[in-house]
Biopython code that builds the backbone (N, CA, C, O; Angstrom):
import numpy as np
from Bio.PDB.StructureBuilder import StructureBuilder

atoms = [
    (1, "UNK", "N", (5.174, -17.977, 6.800)),
    (1, "UNK", "CA", (4.553, -17.713, 5.507)),
    (1, "UNK", "C", (3.266, -17.027, 5.686)),
    (1, "UNK", "O", (2.484, -17.377, 6.570)),
    (2, "UNK", "N", (3.030, -16.094, 4.903)),
    (2, "UNK", "CA", (1.749, -15.305, 5.014)),
    (2, "UNK", "C", (0.623, -16.137, 4.354)),
    (2, "UNK", "O", (0.832, -16.734, 3.299)),
    (3, "UNK", "N", (-0.509, -16.168, 4.951)),
    (3, "UNK", "CA", (-1.661, -16.927, 4.466)),
    (3, "UNK", "C", (-2.301, -16.045, 3.276)),
    (3, "UNK", "O", (-2.403, -14.822, 3.374)),
    (4, "UNK", "N", (-2.705, -16.742, 2.189)),
    (4, "UNK", "CA", (-3.315, -16.092, 1.112)),
    (4, "UNK", "C", (-4.860, -16.039, 1.368)),
    (4, "UNK", "O", (-5.566, -17.042, 1.479)),
    (5, "UNK", "N", (-5.287, -14.767, 1.445)),
    (5, "UNK", "CA", (-6.677, -14.523, 1.848)),
    (5, "UNK", "C", (-7.638, -14.949, 0.750)),
    (5, "UNK", "O", (-8.843, -15.047, 0.979)),
    (6, "UNK", "N", (-7.079, -15.218, -0.508)),
    (6, "UNK", "CA", (-7.987, -15.655, -1.596)),
    (6, "UNK", "C", (-8.101, -17.170, -1.649)),
    (6, "UNK", "O", (-8.972, -17.687, -2.348)),
    (7, "UNK", "N", (-7.231, -17.917, -0.916)),
    (7, "UNK", "CA", (-7.155, -19.407, -0.995)),
    (7, "UNK", "C", (-8.354, -19.995, -0.312)),
    (7, "UNK", "O", (-8.279, -20.384, 0.853)),
    (8, "UNK", "N", (-9.465, -20.068, -1.018)),
    (8, "UNK", "CA", (-10.687, -20.815, -0.549)),
    (8, "UNK", "C", (-11.294, -21.507, -1.809)),
    (8, "UNK", "O", (-11.030, -21.109, -2.943)),
    (9, "UNK", "N", (-12.095, -22.529, -1.562)),
    (9, "UNK", "CA", (-12.704, -23.247, -2.668)),
    (9, "UNK", "C", (-13.465, -22.385, -3.651)),
    (9, "UNK", "O", (-13.382, -22.609, -4.859)),
    (10, "UNK", "N", (-14.180, -21.435, -3.179)),
    (10, "UNK", "CA", (-14.975, -20.570, -4.079)),
    (10, "UNK", "C", (-14.118, -19.879, -5.204)),
    (10, "UNK", "O", (-14.655, -19.483, -6.238)),
    (11, "UNK", "N", (-12.835, -19.753, -4.982)),
    (11, "UNK", "CA", (-11.967, -19.034, -5.940)),
    (11, "UNK", "C", (-11.158, -19.992, -6.818)),
    (11, "UNK", "O", (-10.281, -19.568, -7.570)),
    (12, "UNK", "N", (-11.467, -21.294, -6.712)),
    (12, "UNK", "CA", (-10.722, -22.367, -7.447)),
    (12, "UNK", "C", (-11.469, -22.713, -8.787)),
    (12, "UNK", "O", (-12.694, -22.656, -8.888)),
    (13, "UNK", "N", (-10.654, -23.065, -9.769)),
    (13, "UNK", "CA", (-11.205, -23.464, -11.063)),
    (13, "UNK", "C", (-12.085, -24.727, -10.952)),
    (13, "UNK", "O", (-12.936, -24.938, -11.816)),
    (14, "UNK", "N", (-11.914, -25.552, -9.944)),
    (14, "UNK", "CA", (-12.648, -26.784, -9.894)),
    (14, "UNK", "C", (-13.905, -26.640, -9.080)),
    (14, "UNK", "O", (-14.627, -27.626, -8.932)),
    (15, "UNK", "N", (-14.220, -25.472, -8.536)),
    (15, "UNK", "CA", (-15.363, -25.255, -7.782)),
    (15, "UNK", "C", (-16.586, -25.052, -8.669)),
    (15, "UNK", "O", (-16.551, -24.305, -9.647)),
    (16, "UNK", "N", (-17.742, -25.780, -8.278)),
    (16, "UNK", "CA", (-18.929, -25.637, -9.042)),
    (16, "UNK", "C", (-20.069, -25.382, -8.099)),
    (16, "UNK", "O", (-20.153, -26.025, -7.053)),
    (17, "UNK", "N", (-20.921, -24.499, -8.419)),
    (17, "UNK", "CA", (-22.155, -24.146, -7.696)),
    (17, "UNK", "C", (-23.353, -24.503, -8.514)),
    (17, "UNK", "O", (-23.413, -24.195, -9.704)),
    (18, "UNK", "N", (-24.335, -25.168, -7.880)),
    (18, "UNK", "CA", (-25.555, -25.527, -8.588)),
    (18, "UNK", "C", (-26.722, -25.180, -7.725)),
    (18, "UNK", "O", (-26.766, -25.546, -6.550)),
    (19, "UNK", "N", (-27.723, -24.436, -8.321)),
    (19, "UNK", "CA", (-28.932, -24.105, -7.571)),
    (19, "UNK", "C", (-29.889, -25.222, -7.737)),
    (19, "UNK", "O", (-30.237, -25.635, -8.843)),
    (20, "UNK", "N", (-30.306, -25.702, -6.606)),
    (20, "UNK", "CA", (-31.314, -26.765, -6.522)),
    (20, "UNK", "C", (-32.622, -26.259, -5.929)),
    (20, "UNK", "O", (-32.662, -25.159, -5.377)),
    (21, "UNK", "N", (-33.692, -27.044, -6.033)),
    (21, "UNK", "CA", (-34.952, -26.608, -5.430)),
    (21, "UNK", "C", (-34.791, -26.376, -3.870)),
    (21, "UNK", "O", (-35.403, -25.462, -3.318)),
    (22, "UNK", "N", (-34.004, -27.177, -3.218)),
    (22, "UNK", "CA", (-33.883, -27.079, -1.771)),
    (22, "UNK", "C", (-32.685, -26.171, -1.337)),
    (22, "UNK", "O", (-32.391, -26.083, -0.145)),
    (23, "UNK", "N", (-31.997, -25.499, -2.299)),
    (23, "UNK", "CA", (-30.919, -24.617, -1.900)),
    (23, "UNK", "C", (-29.716, -24.832, -2.897)),
    (23, "UNK", "O", (-29.864, -25.428, -3.964)),
    (24, "UNK", "N", (-28.556, -24.324, -2.490)),
    (24, "UNK", "CA", (-27.394, -24.360, -3.312)),
    (24, "UNK", "C", (-26.563, -25.662, -2.936)),
    (24, "UNK", "O", (-26.544, -26.102, -1.786)),
    (25, "UNK", "N", (-25.915, -26.214, -3.941)),
    (25, "UNK", "CA", (-25.034, -27.358, -3.850)),
    (25, "UNK", "C", (-23.659, -26.901, -4.328)),
    (25, "UNK", "O", (-23.554, -26.406, -5.450)),
    (26, "UNK", "N", (-22.645, -27.038, -3.566)),
    (26, "UNK", "CA", (-21.322, -26.714, -3.922)),
    (26, "UNK", "C", (-20.417, -27.960, -3.973)),
    (26, "UNK", "O", (-20.430, -28.793, -3.067)),
    (27, "UNK", "N", (-19.610, -28.063, -5.093)),
    (27, "UNK", "CA", (-18.871, -29.272, -5.201)),
    (27, "UNK", "C", (-17.541, -28.988, -5.898)),
    (27, "UNK", "O", (-17.387, -27.971, -6.575)),
    (28, "UNK", "N", (-16.605, -29.883, -5.724)),
    (28, "UNK", "CA", (-15.259, -29.774, -6.319)),
    (28, "UNK", "C", (-15.126, -30.878, -7.414)),
    (28, "UNK", "O", (-15.173, -32.068, -7.102)),
    (29, "UNK", "N", (-14.966, -30.482, -8.644)),
    (29, "UNK", "CA", (-14.941, -31.447, -9.712)),
    (29, "UNK", "C", (-13.613, -32.273, -9.634)),
    (29, "UNK", "O", (-13.576, -33.398, -10.135)),
    (30, "UNK", "N", (-12.586, -31.758, -9.047)),
    (30, "UNK", "CA", (-11.286, -32.370, -8.937)),
    (30, "UNK", "C", (-11.318, -33.486, -7.874)),
    (30, "UNK", "O", (-10.933, -34.636, -8.085)),
    (31, "UNK", "N", (-11.831, -33.012, -6.675)),
    (31, "UNK", "CA", (-11.935, -34.053, -5.592)),
    (31, "UNK", "C", (-13.074, -34.930, -5.648)),
    (31, "UNK", "O", (-13.014, -36.031, -5.099)),
    (32, "UNK", "N", (-14.199, -34.517, -6.311)),
    (32, "UNK", "CA", (-15.350, -35.344, -6.529)),
    (32, "UNK", "C", (-16.299, -35.378, -5.393)),
    (32, "UNK", "O", (-17.062, -36.340, -5.313)),
    (33, "UNK", "N", (-16.338, -34.409, -4.481)),
    (33, "UNK", "CA", (-17.255, -34.315, -3.477)),
    (33, "UNK", "C", (-17.773, -32.933, -3.085)),
    (33, "UNK", "O", (-17.272, -31.913, -3.558)),
    (34, "UNK", "N", (-18.737, -32.913, -2.253)),
    (34, "UNK", "CA", (-19.306, -31.639, -1.823)),
    (34, "UNK", "C", (-18.278, -30.827, -1.088)),
    (34, "UNK", "O", (-17.403, -31.417, -0.453)),
    (35, "UNK", "N", (-18.321, -29.512, -1.129)),
    (35, "UNK", "CA", (-17.375, -28.685, -0.428)),
    (35, "UNK", "C", (-18.194, -27.420, 0.024)),
    (35, "UNK", "O", (-19.400, -27.366, -0.215)),
    (36, "UNK", "N", (-17.579, -26.464, 0.639)),
    (36, "UNK", "CA", (-18.197, -25.209, 1.072)),
    (36, "UNK", "C", (-17.388, -24.051, 0.530)),
    (36, "UNK", "O", (-16.207, -24.220, 0.223)),
    (37, "UNK", "N", (-17.963, -22.927, 0.409)),
    (37, "UNK", "CA", (-17.283, -21.727, -0.127)),
    (37, "UNK", "C", (-16.013, -21.435, 0.527)),
    (37, "UNK", "O", (-15.084, -21.035, -0.175)),
    (38, "UNK", "N", (-15.848, -21.592, 1.834)),
    (38, "UNK", "CA", (-14.676, -21.163, 2.660)),
    (38, "UNK", "C", (-13.726, -22.271, 2.944)),
    (38, "UNK", "O", (-12.749, -22.050, 3.659)),
    (39, "UNK", "N", (-13.945, -23.462, 2.428)),
    (39, "UNK", "CA", (-12.967, -24.643, 2.671)),
    (39, "UNK", "C", (-11.697, -24.255, 1.933)),
    (39, "UNK", "O", (-11.694, -23.462, 0.991)),
    (40, "UNK", "N", (-10.585, -24.880, 2.430)),
    (40, "UNK", "CA", (-9.329, -24.633, 1.845)),
    (40, "UNK", "C", (-8.597, -26.038, 1.636)),
    (40, "UNK", "O", (-8.509, -26.816, 2.586)),
    (41, "UNK", "N", (-8.098, -26.337, 0.435)),
    (41, "UNK", "CA", (-7.424, -27.549, 0.134)),
    (41, "UNK", "C", (-6.094, -27.285, -0.530)),
    (41, "UNK", "O", (-5.981, -26.278, -1.229)),
    (42, "UNK", "N", (-5.089, -28.104, -0.367)),
    (42, "UNK", "CA", (-3.782, -27.880, -1.027)),
    (42, "UNK", "C", (-3.752, -27.894, -2.490)),
    (42, "UNK", "O", (-2.878, -27.322, -3.141)),
    (43, "UNK", "N", (-4.769, -28.589, -3.020)),
    (43, "UNK", "CA", (-4.873, -28.755, -4.557)),
    (43, "UNK", "C", (-5.479, -27.462, -5.239)),
    (43, "UNK", "O", (-5.764, -27.459, -6.437)),
    (44, "UNK", "N", (-5.648, -26.452, -4.486)),
    (44, "UNK", "CA", (-6.233, -25.201, -5.002)),
    (44, "UNK", "C", (-5.524, -24.613, -6.291)),
    (44, "UNK", "O", (-4.305, -24.453, -6.355)),
    (45, "UNK", "N", (-6.382, -24.314, -7.281)),
    (45, "UNK", "CA", (-5.865, -23.720, -8.612)),
    (45, "UNK", "C", (-6.720, -22.557, -8.703)),
    (45, "UNK", "O", (-7.910, -22.725, -8.973)),
    (46, "UNK", "N", (-6.232, -21.336, -8.500)),
    (46, "UNK", "CA", (-7.079, -20.130, -8.535)),
    (46, "UNK", "C", (-7.510, -19.829, -9.977)),
    (46, "UNK", "O", (-6.842, -20.146, -10.961)),
    (47, "UNK", "N", (-8.743, -19.156, -10.013)),
    (47, "UNK", "CA", (-9.312, -18.671, -11.262)),
    (47, "UNK", "C", (-8.452, -17.545, -11.746)),
    (47, "UNK", "O", (-7.719, -16.956, -10.950)),
    (48, "UNK", "N", (-8.507, -17.201, -13.071)),
    (48, "UNK", "CA", (-7.646, -16.189, -13.647)),
    (48, "UNK", "C", (-7.844, -14.810, -12.951)),
    (48, "UNK", "O", (-6.871, -14.095, -12.711)),
    (49, "UNK", "N", (-9.038, -14.470, -12.651)),
    (49, "UNK", "CA", (-9.220, -13.117, -12.022)),
    (49, "UNK", "C", (-8.590, -13.091, -10.562)),
    (49, "UNK", "O", (-8.172, -12.039, -10.079)),
    (50, "UNK", "N", (-8.547, -14.214, -9.933)),
    (50, "UNK", "CA", (-7.926, -14.261, -8.602)),
    (50, "UNK", "C", (-6.436, -14.142, -8.733)),
    (50, "UNK", "O", (-5.779, -13.480, -7.930)),
    (51, "UNK", "N", (-5.911, -14.774, -9.728)),
    (51, "UNK", "CA", (-4.375, -14.629, -9.939)),
    (51, "UNK", "C", (-3.999, -13.235, -10.199)),
    (51, "UNK", "O", (-2.940, -12.782, -9.764)),
    (52, "UNK", "N", (-4.860, -12.504, -10.922)),
    (52, "UNK", "CA", (-4.581, -11.063, -11.176)),
    (52, "UNK", "C", (-4.687, -10.274, -9.895)),
    (52, "UNK", "O", (-3.862, -9.398, -9.635)),
    (53, "UNK", "N", (-5.668, -10.562, -9.106)),
    (53, "UNK", "CA", (-5.775, -9.849, -7.748)),
    (53, "UNK", "C", (-4.571, -10.103, -6.888)),
    (53, "UNK", "O", (-4.046, -9.187, -6.255)),
    (54, "UNK", "N", (-4.139, -11.317, -6.859)),
    (54, "UNK", "CA", (-2.896, -11.668, -5.989)),
    (54, "UNK", "C", (-1.725, -10.955, -6.531)),
    (54, "UNK", "O", (-0.957, -10.383, -5.757)),
    (55, "UNK", "N", (-1.520, -10.946, -7.894)),
    (55, "UNK", "CA", (-0.408, -10.204, -8.477)),
    (55, "UNK", "C", (-0.433, -8.730, -8.199)),
    (55, "UNK", "O", (0.581, -8.092, -7.917)),
    (56, "UNK", "N", (-1.645, -8.212, -8.291)),
    (56, "UNK", "CA", (-1.811, -6.746, -8.003)),
    (56, "UNK", "C", (-1.418, -6.455, -6.494)),
    (56, "UNK", "O", (-0.700, -5.491, -6.225)),
    (57, "UNK", "N", (-1.870, -7.248, -5.583)),
    (57, "UNK", "CA", (-1.508, -7.029, -4.164)),
    (57, "UNK", "C", (-0.030, -7.196, -3.918)),
    (57, "UNK", "O", (0.534, -6.458, -3.111)),
    (58, "UNK", "N", (0.590, -8.086, -4.543)),
    (58, "UNK", "CA", (2.010, -8.267, -4.406)),
    (58, "UNK", "C", (2.734, -7.066, -4.894)),
    (58, "UNK", "O", (3.720, -6.684, -4.264)),
    (59, "UNK", "N", (2.345, -6.447, -5.937)),
    (59, "UNK", "CA", (2.965, -5.348, -6.596)),
    (59, "UNK", "C", (2.741, -4.111, -5.752)),
    (59, "UNK", "O", (3.616, -3.246, -5.738)),
    (60, "UNK", "N", (1.679, -3.972, -5.076)),
    (60, "UNK", "CA", (1.405, -2.811, -4.202)),
    (60, "UNK", "C", (2.111, -2.898, -2.900)),
    (60, "UNK", "O", (2.311, -1.873, -2.248)),
    (61, "UNK", "N", (2.507, -4.085, -2.476)),
    (61, "UNK", "CA", (3.143, -4.250, -1.183)),
    (61, "UNK", "C", (4.677, -4.105, -1.280)),
    (61, "UNK", "O", (5.361, -4.065, -0.257)),
    (62, "UNK", "N", (5.217, -4.024, -2.526)),
    (62, "UNK", "CA", (6.703, -3.964, -2.674)),
    (62, "UNK", "C", (7.139, -2.491, -2.482)),
    (62, "UNK", "O", (8.328, -2.184, -2.558)),
]
sb = StructureBuilder()
sb.init_structure("model")
sb.init_model(0)
sb.init_chain("A")
sb.init_seg("    ")
for serial, (resi, resn, name, xyz) in enumerate(atoms, 1):
    if name == "N":
        sb.init_residue(resn, " ", resi, " ")
    sb.init_atom(name, np.array(xyz, "f"), 0.0, 1.0, " ", f" {name:<3s}", serial, name[0])
structure = sb.get_structure()
């Protein structure tokens, strides 16, 4: 099975970024803990614009 290059936390609807005085804080509202931009979990739900990009790539590869 081909790996989805978009499947990372930063592209998920549950991903939240917060700018703090000491830097950025990234968290997952679904899992309830800190995460990183490039982490990958099975519970991934892509944002709408990511779904469109995936569909576009699938259409071009046919």
